[in-house]
C-alpha positions in Angstrom: 72.3 24.9 -84.3 72.9 23.8 -80.8 69.3 24.9 -79.8 67.8 22.8 -82.6 69.5 19.6 -81.4 68.5 20.3 -77.8 64.8 20.9 -78.8 64.9 17.7 -80.9 66.3 15.8 -77.9 63.5 17.1 -75.7 60.9 16.1 -78.3 62.3 12.5 -78.4 62.4 12.3 -74.6 58.8 13.4 -74.3 57.8 11.0 -77.1 59.7 8.1 -75.5 58.1 8.8 -72.1 54.6 9.0 -73.7 55.0 5.7 -75.6 56.3 3.8 -72.6 53.4 5.0 -70.5 50.9 3.9 -73.2 52.1 0.3 -73.2 50.4 -2.4 -71.2 52.2 -3.8 -68.2 53.8 -7.3 -68.7 52.3 -8.6 -65.4 49.5 -7.5 -63.2 50.4 -7.7 -59.5 51.0 -10.9 -57.6 49.2 -13.1 -60.1 51.4 -11.9 -62.9 54.5 -12.6 -60.9 53.3 -16.2 -60.3 52.3 -16.9 -63.9 55.1 -14.9 -65.5 57.5 -17.8 -65.3 54.9 -20.1 -66.9 54.5 -17.7 -69.8 58.2 -17.7 -70.5 58.4 -21.5 -70.2 55.5 -22.4 -72.4 55.6 -19.3 -74.7 53.3 -16.4 -74.9 51.3 -15.1 -77.9 53.2 -12.3 -79.7 52.0 -8.8 -79.4 49.5 -7.8 -82.1 48.2 -4.6 -83.5 48.7 -1.6 -81.3 51.1 -3.4 -78.9 53.4 -4.4 -81.6 53.4 -0.8 -83.0 54.1 0.7 -79.6 57.0 -1.8 -79.1 58.6 -0.9 -82.4 58.0 2.8 -81.8 59.6 2.6 -78.4 62.7 0.9 -79.9 62.9 3.6 -82.6 62.5 6.5 -80.2 65.0 5.0 -77.7 67.6 4.6 -80.5 67.0 8.1 -81.7 67.2 9.5 -78.2 70.5 7.7 -77.6 72.0 9.0 -80.9 70.7 12.5 -80.3 72.2 12.5 -76.8 75.6 11.7 -78.2 75.2 14.4 -80.9 74.1 17.0 -78.4 77.0 16.1 -76.1 79.4 16.5 -79.1 77.9 19.8 -80.3 78.0 21.3 -76.8 81.6 20.3 -76.2 82.8 22.0 -79.4 
């Protein structure tokens, strides 16, 4: 049973890394750093389509990874 939880944790880790790498960057270099404050001040259009899906998938995978890490730590300790 311990091996099952560890394999599931590795799958979540690889999935989380993949989803994070698929997302667009919030700013692009120096121009993004300069205009980044203005976007926060005046508001920015919400992510649509694929960006929104990737954001939600990232949150889900991160939560799952955190919970699985706790489960694996508990199972290994027993």
